[in-house]
C-alpha positions in Angstrom: -47.5 16.1 -95.4 -43.9 16.0 -96.8 -42.1 14.5 -94.2 -43.0 13.0 -90.4 -44.0 15.6 -87.6 -40.9 15.1 -85.4 -38.3 15.9 -88.5 -41.0 18.9 -88.3 -40.4 19.2 -85.0 -36.5 19.2 -85.0 -36.3 21.1 -88.4 -37.9 24.6 -86.4 -35.2 23.6 -83.3 -37.5 21.5 -81.6 -36.0 18.1 -81.3 -39.1 15.6 -79.4 -37.4 14.1 -76.5 -38.7 10.7 -77.8 -40.4 10.7 -81.0 -42.5 7.5 -80.2 -44.1 9.4 -76.9 -43.7 12.8 -76.9 -46.0 15.7 -77.7 -44.2 18.8 -77.8 -40.7 20.1 -76.8 -39.6 23.3 -75.7 -36.5 25.1 -76.7 -35.7 27.5 -74.0 -38.3 30.0 -73.3 -40.9 28.6 -76.5 -42.8 25.7 -76.0 -43.9 24.1 -79.4 -47.2 21.5 -78.5 -48.7 19.2 -81.2 -52.3 18.9 -80.8 -55.5 17.7 -82.6 -57.7 19.2 -85.0 -60.7 17.2 -83.6 -59.8 18.6 -80.7 -60.7 22.1 -81.8 -62.9 24.8 -81.9 -63.2 26.8 -84.4 -65.8 29.3 -83.0 -64.7 29.6 -79.6 -61.0 29.0 -81.3 -59.4 26.7 -78.5 -57.9 23.6 -78.7 -57.6 20.6 -76.3 -53.9 20.2 -74.7 -55.1 18.0 -71.6 -57.9 15.9 -71.8 -59.4 15.8 -68.3 -56.9 12.7 -66.7 -59.2 9.8 -66.4 -59.8 9.8 -69.7 -56.2 8.8 -71.1 -55.8 5.0 -71.6 -52.7 3.5 -69.7 -50.6 3.8 -73.1 -50.6 7.3 -72.4 -49.1 7.5 -69.0 -45.5 8.3 -70.6 -46.7 10.9 -72.7 -48.7 12.3 -70.0 -46.2 13.0 -67.2 -44.0 14.9 -70.0 -47.0 17.0 -71.1 -48.0 18.1 -67.4 -44.9 19.4 -67.2 -45.1 21.5 -69.9 -48.3 23.2 -69.3 -47.2 23.7 -66.0 -44.5 25.7 -67.2 -47.8 27.7 -69.6 -49.9 27.9 -66.9 -46.9 29.4 -65.5 -46.8 32.3 -67.7 -43.5 33.8 -68.9 -43.2 31.0 -71.9 -44.2 31.8 -75.3 -46.5 29.0 -76.2 -47.1 27.7 -80.0 -49.0 24.7 -81.2 -49.2 22.5 -84.7 -52.5 20.9 -85.1 -52.4 17.2 -86.9 -55.7 15.4 -88.2 -55.8 11.9 -86.7 -56.2 8.9 -88.7 -58.4 6.8 -86.8 -59.9 9.1 -83.3 -60.3 6.0 -81.4 -57.4 4.2 -81.9 -54.5 3.8 -79.1 -51.7 4.9 -79.8 -53.0 7.8 -82.0 -51.7 7.8 -85.9 -51.2 11.3 -87.4 -53.0 11.9 -91.0 -51.7 14.9 -91.5 -50.6 18.0 -89.9 -50.0 21.9 -91.2 -46.8 22.6 -92.1 -47.1 26.2 -92.9 -47.7 27.9 -89.8 -48.5 27.2 -86.3 -50.6 28.7 -83.8 -49.4 31.2 -80.7 -51.1 30.3 -77.5 -52.9 33.7 -75.7 -54.0 31.5 -72.1 -54.7 28.0 -70.9 -57.9 27.7 -69.3 -59.4 24.9 -67.0 -62.5 22.9 -69.2 -65.7 22.5 -67.5 -65.2 18.4 -67.7 -61.9 18.7 -66.1 -59.1 18.8 -69.3 -57.1 22.3 -70.4 -57.7 23.8 -73.2 -55.1 26.0 -74.9 -56.7 30.1 -76.3 -55.5 30.2 -80.1 -54.7 33.7 -81.5 -53.3 34.1 -85.2 -51.4 31.3 -87.2 -47.2 32.2 -87.3 -46.2 31.8 -90.8 -43.2 29.4 -90.1 -40.5 32.1 -92.0 -41.9 34.4 -89.1 -42.1 32.5 -86.0 -38.5 33.2 -85.3 -39.1 36.3 -84.8 -42.6 36.6 -83.2 -41.2 34.7 -80.1 -38.7 36.9 -78.9 -42.1 39.4 -78.1 -45.0 37.0 -77.9 -45.5 35.7 -74.2 -48.1 32.9 -73.0 -50.1 35.0 -70.5 -50.4 33.1 -66.6 -53.5 30.7 -66.2 -56.1 32.1 -63.5 -55.1 30.2 -59.8 -52.9 27.0 -59.1 -52.5 24.7 -61.7 -55.5 22.2 -62.4 -53.8 19.0 -62.2 -52.4 17.4 -59.3 -48.8 16.5 -59.7 -49.8 12.8 -57.8 -51.1 11.7 -61.0 -47.8 11.4 -63.0 -47.1 7.8 -63.3 -43.4 8.4 -63.6 -43.3 7.0 -67.1 -42.1 9.7 -69.0 -38.0 9.2 -68.7 -35.6 7.7 -71.2 -34.5 5.1 -68.6 -35.8 1.9 -69.3 -34.3 0.9 -65.5 -36.9 2.9 -64.0 -40.0 1.4 -66.5 -38.8 -2.1 -65.7 -41.2 -3.0 -62.6 -44.0 -1.3 -64.7 -43.1 -3.6 -67.4 -43.5 -6.5 -65.3 -46.7 -5.6 -63.3 -48.3 -5.6 -66.5 -47.0 -8.9 -68.3 -48.3 -10.1 -65.0 -51.4 -8.9 -65.3 -51.3 -10.4 -69.0 -50.8 -14.1 -67.2 -53.9 -13.5 -65.6 -55.8 -13.9 -69.3 -53.2 -16.0 -70.3 -52.8 -13.5 -73.2 -49.4 -12.9 -75.0 -48.2 -9.1 -76.0 -45.8 -7.9 -79.3 -42.9 -5.9 -79.3 -44.4 -3.3 -80.8 -47.0 -3.1 -78.2 -44.4 -2.9 -75.3 -42.6 -0.2 -76.7 -45.8 2.0 -77.6 -47.1 1.3 -73.8 -43.7 2.1 -72.2 -42.5 5.0 -74.9 -39.5 2.6 -75.3 -37.5 2.4 -79.2 -36.0 -0.6 -79.9 -31.9 -1.4 -78.2 -34.3 0.4 -74.7 -36.5 -2.4 -75.2 -33.8 -5.8 -75.5 -32.5 -4.4 -72.3 -35.2 -4.1 -70.6 -36.1 -7.5 -71.8 -33.1 -8.8 -71.0 -32.9 -7.5 -66.9 -36.9 -8.8 -66.7 -35.1 -12.3 -68.0 -32.2 -12.1 -65.6 -34.6 -11.0 -62.8 -36.9 -14.0 -63.1 -33.5 -16.4 -63.1 -32.0 -14.8 -60.1 -35.7 -15.2 -58.4 -36.5 -18.9 -59.7 -39.0 -18.1 -61.7 -40.1 -18.3 -65.1 -39.0 -15.9 -68.3 -41.4 -13.8 -68.1 -40.3 -12.3 -71.4 -41.8 -15.2 -73.1 -45.4 -13.2 -73.3 -43.6 -10.5 -75.2 -44.0 -12.1 -79.1 -43.6 -11.4 -82.8 -46.9 -10.0 -84.2 -46.5 -12.3 -87.4 -45.4 -15.6 -86.4 -46.6 -15.4 -82.7 -43.3 -16.4 -81.6 -40.2 -15.2 -79.4 -37.3 -13.8 -81.3 -33.6 -16.6 -81.0 -32.9 -13.9 -77.8 -34.5 -16.1 -75.6 -32.7 -19.3 -76.1 -29.1 -17.6 -77.0 -29.4 -15.5 -73.5 -31.6 -18.0 -71.4 -31.4 -21.5 -73.2 -35.1 -21.8 -73.4 -35.5 -24.0 -76.3 -39.8 -24.1 -76.5 -40.6 -20.0 -75.7 -44.7 -22.3 -75.9 -43.9 -24.5 -72.7 -42.1 -21.6 -71.0 -45.2 -19.3 -71.7 -47.4 -22.2 -69.9 -45.0 -22.2 -67.2 -45.4 -18.3 -66.7 -49.4 -18.9 -66.9 -49.0 -21.4 -64.0 -46.7 -19.7 -62.2 -48.3 -15.6 -62.0 -51.8 -17.0 -63.4 -55.3 -17.2 -61.1 -54.0 -20.5 -59.8 -51.5 -20.3 -57.7 -50.9 -23.8 -57.1 -47.6 -24.1 -58.9 -46.5 -20.6 -57.4 -46.9 -21.9 -54.4 -44.8 -25.4 -55.1 -41.5 -23.5 -56.4 -41.9 -20.7 -53.4 -41.7 -23.8 -51.4 -38.5 -25.2 -52.9 -36.8 -21.6 -53.6 -36.7 -21.0 -49.5 -33.4 -23.3 -50.1 -34.9 -27.0 -48.0 -33.1 -29.5 -49.4 -35.3 -31.5 -51.3 -35.4 -35.4 -50.1 -38.4 -38.3 -49.4 -41.6 -37.6 -51.6 -40.1 -33.5 -51.7 -37.4 -34.8 -54.2 -39.4 -37.9 -55.6 -42.6 -34.3 -56.5 -39.3 -32.0 -57.8 -38.3 -35.0 -60.5 -41.7 -35.0 -61.5 -42.2 -31.7 -61.9 -38.4 -31.2 -64.1 -39.9 -34.1 -65.9 -42.3 -32.2 -67.3 -40.5 -29.4 -68.6 -38.8 -32.3 -70.9 -38.4 -30.9 -74.8 -37.2 -34.2 -76.0 -38.8 -37.3 -74.9 -36.1 -40.2 -75.7 -33.9 -38.1 -73.4 -36.4 -38.5 -70.3 -33.8 -41.3 -68.7 -30.9 -39.2 -69.4 -32.5 -36.4 -67.4 -33.9 -37.8 -64.0 -30.5 -39.8 -63.7 -28.7 -36.7 -63.9 -31.0 -34.7 -61.4 -31.1 -37.7 -59.6 -27.1 -37.9 -59.5 -26.6 -33.9 -59.0 -29.7 -33.8 -56.0 -31.5 -31.9 -57.6 -29.6 -28.9 -57.2 -27.8 -27.0 -60.2 -23.9 -27.7 -60.1 -23.0 -24.6 -60.0 -25.2 -22.2 -58.3 -27.0 -24.8 -56.0 -30.4 -23.3 -57.5 -33.2 -26.3 -56.5 -35.9 -24.9 -58.7 -36.7 -27.6 -61.2 -38.1 -25.5 -63.9 -35.2 -23.6 -64.0 -32.7 -26.6 -64.4 -31.4 -28.9 -67.3 -29.6 -31.7 -67.8 -26.2 -30.9 -69.4 -24.0 -32.7 -71.7 -20.3 -32.6 -70.7 -17.8 -31.6 -73.4 -17.5 -34.8 -75.4 -20.3 -36.4 -74.9 -23.1 -36.5 -77.7 -26.7 -38.1 -77.3 -27.1 -39.3 -79.9 -24.0 -41.2 -79.4 -25.5 -43.0 -76.6 -23.7 -40.6 -73.8 -26.7 -40.8 -71.7 -25.9 -42.1 -67.8 -25.6 -39.4 -65.1 -22.0 -39.9 -65.6 -22.1 -37.9 -69.1 -24.4 -34.9 -67.4 -24.2 -32.4 -64.7 -27.6 -30.1 -63.8 -27.4 -26.8 -64.9 -29.5 -23.5 -64.3 -30.5 -23.0 -67.9 -28.8 -19.9 -68.8 -25.5 -21.5 -67.3 -25.9 -25.0 -69.3 -26.5 -22.0 -72.5 -23.0 -20.3 -71.8 -21.1 -23.7 -70.8 -22.8 -25.0 -74.4 -21.0 -21.7 -76.0 -17.5 -22.1 -74.2 -18.0 -18.9 -72.2 -18.5 -21.1 -68.9 -16.0 -23.9 -67.9 -14.3 -26.0 -65.1 -10.7 -25.9 -64.3 -9.1 -29.5 -63.5 -9.9 -29.1 -60.0 -13.5 -28.5 -60.5 -14.0 -24.6 -60.3 -15.9 -22.0 -62.2 -14.1 -20.4 -65.1 -15.7 -17.6 -66.8 -14.9 -15.6 -70.5 -14.3 -12.3 -69.2 -17.5 -11.8 -71.8 -19.4 -12.3 -69.2 -17.8 -12.1 -66.0 -20.5 -8.5 -65.1 -23.7 -10.7 -64.9 -22.2 -13.7 -64.0 -19.4 -13.0 -61.6 -20.6 -14.3 -58.5 -19.5 -17.5 -60.0 -16.2 -17.5 -60.8 -14.0 -19.8 -59.5 -16.8 -21.4 -57.2 -16.5 -24.9 -56.3 -19.2 -28.0 -58.2 -21.7 -29.0 -56.0 -20.8 -32.5 -57.8 -17.4 -33.2 -59.3 -17.3 -33.9 -63.2 -15.4 -36.1 -65.5 -12.5 -34.9 -67.1 -14.2 -34.3 -70.5 -15.8 -31.4 -68.2 -12.8 -29.3 -68.1 -12.6 -28.6 -71.8 -13.0 -24.4 -72.6 
């Protein structure tokens, strides 16, 4: 195998829509599929082009959708169908990896037919040398299948799209399921399962994280870790201010895991009622539970109480989403640990404040760097819930 099969497809004029999950490609009235040698019968000259749909694992969903569309076109007739046959490294692995493929010829598809087990097979005719393929496509047409197309369109998951926005609900639901087992997944796991490349994955994780913040939930992307270190990337801290991904995962397990008590408590607080009396003391205790610097416990509690248990900017009252932020010019190492030295902020707003992307006007209003206005414009010029000291008015 001289080159990757995606390059093989591209060189023939059939670039794959997505190199991670596409099982074939169409160019005009010509369709080239990838099939497996272990699903080929030399005696019958047939190869499986679609296993019975219930045999597919969930990780096949994004490629399955596209394959169904391609096969429906072949089944209806009028297209020139071909396949390149590849040998798999491990037939039981998911996703499968190609060991080698025949790169000197492709097989013409005579017709598609329904298999006894509910799958679909392609009846093959002669192999077509690559040098003759362009000429062959001018006259070859795959015959229409017998009867209506035998696959119910309802089984399509909708995951075979390059738009990461459309996959976010499915990714979120999957991660919530992971919480039930207190597990983690790797970046590669997510990319393989949902047919994402690096940049769409990064964008999806960002959107998921902001959705969690908006809902007053733990950052569920803390479940996505590096395969070697088993820790999250620096982006979790840079974008959401999460300093300890292990603690954040524990919050995810508590929120979405089998024990619903923490989730119910979060839901009660997120309804917007002002905490008072015993409820407020419970919030103080919850806030203390996510402390990452024990020596700062007194400062955190003092700021939490002074701000009434609410973010001074957004009004968020979810203790687990809040942090005690030292005001500009204050340093905990120098003993600046009184209530007057800080403000209570939602952790993402705290991160923006520390990086000079958010500051306060002398009138006590929020000011934003243009770089973050698209995401945080709702807070620009908002009045603080608590008047900061003069040290706060610094960019």
